N, C-alpha and C positions, 0 to 999 in steps of 0.2 A: 504494500500500500504506500509506503514511504517513497518507493521508487516511482510509483505512478503519480503521486502528488508532485514529486520533484520534476518529472518529465512533462507534466501537463502544460505548464506555460510554454515550454519549447514546442510541443505539438501544436498548441493554439497559435503560436507565433508563426510556425511553419505554414500552417493552414491559411493564416491571414496573408502571408507573403504570396503564397500560391494563388489565393483568390484575387489579390490586388493585381497580379500580373497575368491573369488568365482572361482571355477574350470569351465572352458569352454571346454567341450568335454574332450580331453585327455591332455589339457594344464593345468599345475599345477597353483594354485593361485599365481599371480605375486607378491603380497605382501609377501607371505611366502617365495618365492624364493629369493627376494632381501632383506629380513630382514638382517640388518647389523650384528645382533648377531648370528643368526643361519642359514642364507641363504647361497648363493653360495660364499659370501665374505669370509666365514670361511674356504673355501677350496683354497683360493688364494695362500697360502704358503704351500710348501711341508714339511710335518712333518716327519723328520727322527729322529731316536733315538739319544739322546744326547750321549749315551754310545754305545760301541760295544758289550755290554752284556745286557741280558734281563733275569730276573728271573720270571718264570711262576709258580704260585701257583697251584698245582694239588690237587687231592683228597687225595693221600697218602703222599705227600711230595711236592717237587718242582723240576723243571727242569731248567737247565741253558742253555741259548741260546747265542752263540757267532757268531757275524757277521764278515765275512772276508772283504777284500777290495772291493769285488764285491757285498757286501751285501747278500751273500749266508749264510743262517742260518745253524749253526752246533749245534744240539740239544743233550744235555747230560742229562740223567735221571737215577734214581736209580731203576726204575721198568718200566714195559711195559705200565701200565696205564698212568703214568706221561709222558712217551715218546710220546705216541700218543695224549694225551691231549695237550701237548706243540706243537706238529705238527699241530693239528687243530687250535690252537690259533694263531700261527705264520702265517700260510697260510691264515687264515681269515683276519688277519691284512693287508696282502699284496694284497689279491685277492678276497675280500668278494663279491663285485658286480659281478665279473666274475663267481664265484661259483653260485651265485643266478640266474644270467641270463641263464647260461647253464642248470641249473636244471629246470627252468621254461620252457625252450625250449624242453628239453627231456621229460617232463611230459605233454606237451600240455597245458601250462598255460600262454603263453606269452600275449594273449589277455586280461587276467585278469589285467595286469599292463600297457599295451600300447594301448589297444583298438582294434577296429574292423580290423585294418590293419593286425593283426596277426591271425585273426580267421581262415583263410583258412589253414595256417600252423598248427595251433593247431588241426584242424579237421583231417588233414592228419596224424599227429603224433599219434593221438588216434585211428584213423581207422586202422592204421598199427600195433596197439597193443603194442606201446612202454610202456605206463603205466602198462599194463597187464604183460609184460615181467619183468618189474622192481619189481612188487609185488611178482612174483614167485622167483626172485633172492633174495629178502628180506627174504622169507621163508627159502631158503637154508642157508643164513647167520645165521638165528636163530638156525638152526639145528647143527651148529658148534660152540661150546662154545668159542673157541679162536677168531674166526672171529667176533662173536657178541660182545665180550669184547672190541676188538680194535676199531670196528666201532663206538661203543658207547663212548669210551674214546675220540676219535677224535671229535665226535659231541659235547661232553661236552666242549672240548677246544674251538670249534667254538662259542658255545653259551656263554662261559665265555668272549670271546672278544666282542661279540655283546652286552652283558650286560654292558660292560664297556663304551659303547658309549652313548653320549648324542646326541640329534637330530642335534646339530651344528657340530658334528664330523662325521656324516654319509658321506660316499663317495658321491661325486658330483652327480653321476648318480641317486642315490636315490632321491635327491632333484629335479633333472630335471623331473623325472617320478612321483614324489610325492608319494612314499610309503616307509615303514620302512622295515629294514631287518627282515626276518622271522626266527623263531627258526629253527635250523639245526637238522635234524633227520636222522637216518640210511637209510630211504627210498631214501633220496636225493643222498646218495652215490651209491645206486643201480641204480638210474636214470642216473647218470653220467657214470657209467660203461656200461650201455646199450646204452648210447649215443655214446660211442666209437664203439660199434657194428654197429650202424647206420652209423657212419662215414666211417668205414673200410669194412663193409660187408652189406651195406644197399642199394645196387642197383644192377641191372643187365639189360641185353638187351633182356629179354625173348620176349617182345612185338615186338621189331624191328626184331628179328630173325624170329619170327613166320610170320610176314608180308612179310619178304624177302623170306622165304620158300614157302609161298602161291603164291608168284608172280613168282619166278624163279625155284622152285622145290627143292627137297631134295638133288639131286646130286650137285646142285650149292652150297648149304650150306656146304656139305662135302668137296668140292673141294677148295672153296675160304676161308673157315673159319677154316680150320684145322691148327693145329700147324705144323710148318715145322721142323721136327727133324734134318734136315741137318744144320739148323741155330741155333737151341736151344742148350744151354749148361745148362742143368737142375741143380737145387740145389743139388739134390742127384745124383751123376754121374752114368752113365750107367754101370760102373764097379761094382756097388753095387749088391750083390747077396741077394735075398729075401729068408728067411728061413721059409716061411709060404705060405699057399694057401689061396686065398681070400674066404670070406664067400659068397656063391652064392646068387644072387637075380634073380627073374623072371622078364623078360621084355616082353612088348607087341609085337605083330607081326609087327605093323606099327606105325609110329609116328602120334600123334593126330593133326588134323587140326582145328583151331579155327573157330567158326561160323561167325566171323567178323574180319575186320581190328582192331587191338588192340592198345589202348593207355592206359598205366598203370602209367603214370606220368613221369616227366622228370628225366632222369639219365644221367649225363654227367661226365665222369671221368675228374677231373681237369687236365689240361695240365701241365706236368712237375712234377707231384706228384709221388714219388716213393722212397722207402727207400733202404739203403744198409747196410749189416753187413758182417763181416768175422772174422775169427780167424785163426792165423797161429801158427803152433807148434814150440816148441823151436829149432827144427832142422833147421829152416829157419830164426831164429832171431839172432841178435848179442849177446844178453844177455843169450841165451839158454833157456829162459822162453817163454811161449806162449804170444801173444799179441792179444787183441780183439779190434775191431773197429766197431762202429755203428753210422750211421747218419740217424735217422728217418726223413722222409720228410712228414710233415702234412701241412695242409693249414696254410697260414700265418695269424696270429691273433695278436692283441695287446690288452691285454698282451698275451704272449706266452701260448700255451696250456700246456707247461711243467713248472714245478717248481723245481728248484735245491735245494737239501737239504742233510745234513748228519744226520743220526739217530744212537745214541749210547746209549746202556743200556745193562745190563747183558744179554748175549746171542746174541747181535746184534751190529755190527759196520758197517753200510752200507752207501754208498754214491751214489748219482745219481739223477735222475729226477723222479718226480711223477706227477700224474694228480691231479690238485687242487680239493679238495673236497673228496678225498679218502685217507685212511691211507696207510703208507708203501712207498716203492720205486718200480717203474715199470721197469726202465732200469738203471743198475748201476753195482756196484761191492762191495765186502766186503773184509775181510782179506784173503779169500781163493779162491774165484771164481769171475768171471765177466760174465755178460750175456747181450744180446741185442736182439732186435726184428725188424723184417720187416713183412709187411702184406703178407698173403698167396694168397688170391684171389680165393679160392675155392668157388664153387657155393653152398651157404647155404641159398638161397632165391628163392623160386619157386612160380609161380602163377598157380592157378587152375580155369578153367572155371566151374562154378557151375550151376546146373539145379535145380531150385526151383519148388516145387509142385504148389504153388499159389503165388499171389502177396504179401501175408502176410509174406512170407519167413520163415515160421515156420518149414518147412520140405524141405530137399534136397535129391536128388537121388544119392546113392552111393552103389556099390557092390550089385546091383540088388534089392535094397529096399529103401524106404523112411526113412530118419533118421531125428531126431529132431535137430533144431538149438538151440543155447542159445543166449540171448540178454544181452548186457551190455550197460547201459545208461550212456553216458558220459556227465557230467554237466560242461559246459564251461562258466565260468564267463567272462564277457566282460566289460572292463572299459568304463564308459559313456554310456552303453547300457544294454539291458536286457540279462539275462542268456540264453544261448543256450543249449538245450537238444538234443544230437545226439545219435541215437540208432545204435549201431554197432552189426551186426549179426556175430556170431561165428559158424564155422563148425569144424569138427575134423581136417581139414587142418589148420585152423586159421581164422582170421577175414576177413570179406568180405568188400573190399574197394569199394568206389563209384566213378566211373568216368563216367559222364553222356554221353560222346561221344561214348561209346561202345554199339553199336546196331547192330542187325543182318539184313539180307535182308528184313525181315518182319517188320523192324523198331521197334523191341522189344529190351528191354535192355538186355545186356549180363553182367553177374556179375562174379567177380573173387575173390577168396579167396587166402590169403597169408600164405604160409608155410615158416617160417623164424627162423633161429637159435636164434634170439633175444627173441623169445617166450619161449625158453628152460630155465628151472631152472638152475641157475649157482651161483657159489661162487668163483669168480676169485681172491678175496682177499686172499684166502688160498694159491693160487699159489705164489703170490708175498711175502706173509709172509714166505713161505718156501724158496724162492730164496734169500731173504734178509739174511737168517741165514744159507744157504747151505755151506757145507764144502768140498763137492766133487761131482763127477759125479752122484753117486747114489742119493744124496740129490736133485740134479737138476732134475733128472728123476722123483723122487717122487713128487716134487713140480709141475711139468708139468702135472702129471696125474690128477690133480684137475681142469685143465683149460678147459673152454668151448668155449668162443668167445670174440672178433673176432679172427679167426685162425691166428697164428703168426709163423714165422720162428724164433725159439728161438736158438740163437747161444751161445756157452758156451766155457769158458777157465778156467783152474784152475792152482794154483801154484804147483799142483802135476804133471803137464805136459800134462793133457788131453785137447783135444779140441773136440767139438761135435756140431751137429745141429739137431734139431727136427722140422719137419713141424707139428705143434701141434695145436689142437683144437678138438672140437667135430664135426666130419665130417660124413655126411650121406653116407651110403653105396648105391650107385646108379648104375644102368645099364648104358651102354655107351650112351651118349647124353641125359640122363635123365635131365630134367630141363633146357635144353638149349632153348627150346621154351615153350610157354604156354601149360600146362598139362591138361589132361582130368580129371576133378574133380569127374567123376562118376566111374572111373575104378580104383580098388585098386592096380593094377600093377603100377600105376603112384604115389602111396603113397611112402613116405620114408620108406624103409623096413629095418630099423635098422641102426646101426652105425658101422663105421670102428673101430675095437678095438684100444685102445690107442697104444698098442705095435706094431700094424700094420701100424701106421702112418709113413710116410717116415722119416728116421733118419739115421745118420751116426756118428761114433766115430773114431777118430784118423785115418783118411784115409792115405794111402801110399803117396799121393801127398803132404801131409804136410799142408793142409789148408782146411777150409770149408767156404762157402760163400752163400749169397742170395741177390737178387736184385728184388724181386717180380716176378721172371720169373717162368717158369714151375717147379713144385715141384720135379718131378722125370721123369726118362726116360720112354719110352713107355712100357718097360717090367714090370713096377710097376703094381701089380695085380689089383688095384682098380682104379675106374674112379673118377677124381677130377674136371672134367670140365675144362674150358679153359679161365677163366677171369684173365689171367696172364699178366704181363707186357711183352712187346716185348723183344727180345733176347739181345739187344745191351749192356745194362749195365752189365748184368750177364756175358756175354762173355768177355767184357773188363776187369772186375775185375779178372776173372779167368786167363786170359792171363797174366795180370800184376803179379799176385801172383805166377804163375808158373815160371815166369822168374826171380823172386827176391830172393836174398840170403842176409844174415846178416842184416835182416830187423830191423829197429828201429821204435819207436813210431812216430818220425818225418816223416819217410817214409810213415807211414799209414795216417798221417794228409795230406801230400801232395797228396797221392793217392785219398783221399776223394774229392779233388778239381780237379781231372783230368776231362778234358772236351772233350776227343776224342770221335768222333761220328762214331760208326760202321754203323749207318743208312746211313750217308752220304757216307761212304766208299762203302757201298753196292749199293746205288741207283745212286749216281752222275755219275760214269763212263758211265752208260747206258744213262742217260739224255744227257751227252755230245756227246755220239755216235749218238744219234737220232737227234741231233740238225741240223736244216737246216740253213747252214751258208750263203747261197747266198744272202739273203735279209737283213743281219744284218747291222745296222748302225755302224759308227765308235765307238760310245759309247758302243753299244752292243758287239762289238768285243773285246773291252777292258775288259768288264765284263766277257766275255767268257774266255779270257786268265787268268783273275784273278781266276776264278773257276778251271781252269786246274792246276794252281800252288798251290791251297789251300791244306793244310796238314790235313784237317778234324778235327782240334781242334776248338771247339766252343768258342774261346776267345772273351771276351767282347769288346776288342779294335780293333777287326778285322771286316771288312765289308763283307767278303765272307760268313760267317755263316748266316747273314741276307738275302743275296741274295738266299742262298740255301733254307732256311726255306720258303721264299716267293715262290720260283720256285717249290719246292717239294709239297707245299700246293696246289698251282694252278694245278699241275699235278694230284694230288689225286682227287681233286674236278672235274676236267675235265673228268677223267676216270669213276668215280663212281656216282657222285651226280645226274646226269640226270636220271639214272635208279632208284636210291634209293629213290628219292623224291616221285616217284609214288607209293612206297610201304610203306610209313611212316617208313622207316628204318633209316632215318637220322633226 
């Protein structure tokens, strides 16, 4: 008994030590996390540089980084390698975990670090071909010596910062999840660029539209889902004359009808998301020089998706914002030009119903014959569990996704393949490299010619007096309504039949009205020769911007800033008078009558300190649901 009593404290101490240093599921070892030397305590104080200057030792020399009062880095280097090395170093210092997390997500590796809760998302990412697309993008980067040079310089800078860290200096998130920063490689930049394609061109309503068409018929689709030209104010105005004829494509006689009600995964356009940009010529400004304004609206994240920076070296002096993890500047200006972007919304993602020969899925029917599939084994590591092997079947359309709820009337599974612009080889780094150094309109156009996805409305202004806008990206040449619904994977007429030539993309330079603009609305008027589909934003923002710009003279930069905050709602102006007219007033209470009078007096500005906008949003939302939802719910259209 004495021996037992004497050894009990030692046993308990040993058990405690083992417990504190053991990982339970995805929970990191508690002892490691609370270690006073290297645990979370080391992250208790924010470490800001003691100086507003930072010297970064590069491969060829060094770069100097100056931080302004907002802690924005201004990087000065004697050569390109050191410039991008320093950019990688500084961005990693500020955003390392954000870079890591977004790369893990884009490559389908979240479960590797956070466990089974992320397995479903990883499977979807891989089944939709995200890593496959990034690998093709990497090969394109390798083929361009300049792109390969700068993406490696950036990676070297990131790795130099990682190498300077001791475990106690790791960002807190690494300690919570209990893993170390990985080496940064160029493929990660490719993953991040493809992730932007997923964000901005990674969804559609093909399944819902197919189900609606099956239930209501083609005529209903054409009537209720068409763009309304009398309301639209397209990006490229109807006064634009096209000096080319479209490249013809052959269309089927009738639209394909799916074998079943289709579910292809959730796609909800986030409410309130939408970017604006415009440029006004010197003829409308107080200074006599063009002014460009751009406010991209992406999902709110902390930290922000953007990283503000200045890059200065021989041949470049550019300032703006970049995507963390990739070299260069995405939106900004230099000494000669400025440029900005908004999302286009053209249909670059189509689903194809596939007919397999056998359950093995080794062959599928297309163009009157059986064709072989290819298999890609996705190895998904799962923290705290066994590795998952997921076989993804590829057709010439693209990968076959798996949604178990898709079955036909015979209770047989129905499979769909994905044709998506994210699978295309791309090297968009080359575009931004060119824009960062552009001196004039011709340089801007040359830079845009390298761009693939996601399609963007690139607005432009130069100190030479030019303004312009290109609806730009690699856009499939489609017949009208192609890809609006689920497509027939057996019929080659439903395949993408080539691309719209770059020079045929909608664009305009120095229009007579003195400005160009975009707000995600329809790209061009109905007389534009090609079909771009209709996943565009409603007309309201675009019309409001154009109306304001048309009425303004002696414009200043401050005017542009105030205009970006304009909250007038053309939607309310269009709908509310009809709602008020249809209102049955006989049964209104005193409070209801007061609200009704408030709505009559409202000026349609969605000001935050006004109550009328809230009433309108609630009223219009209920009206929409009352009109459509009872029918749509039976079709899986909502």
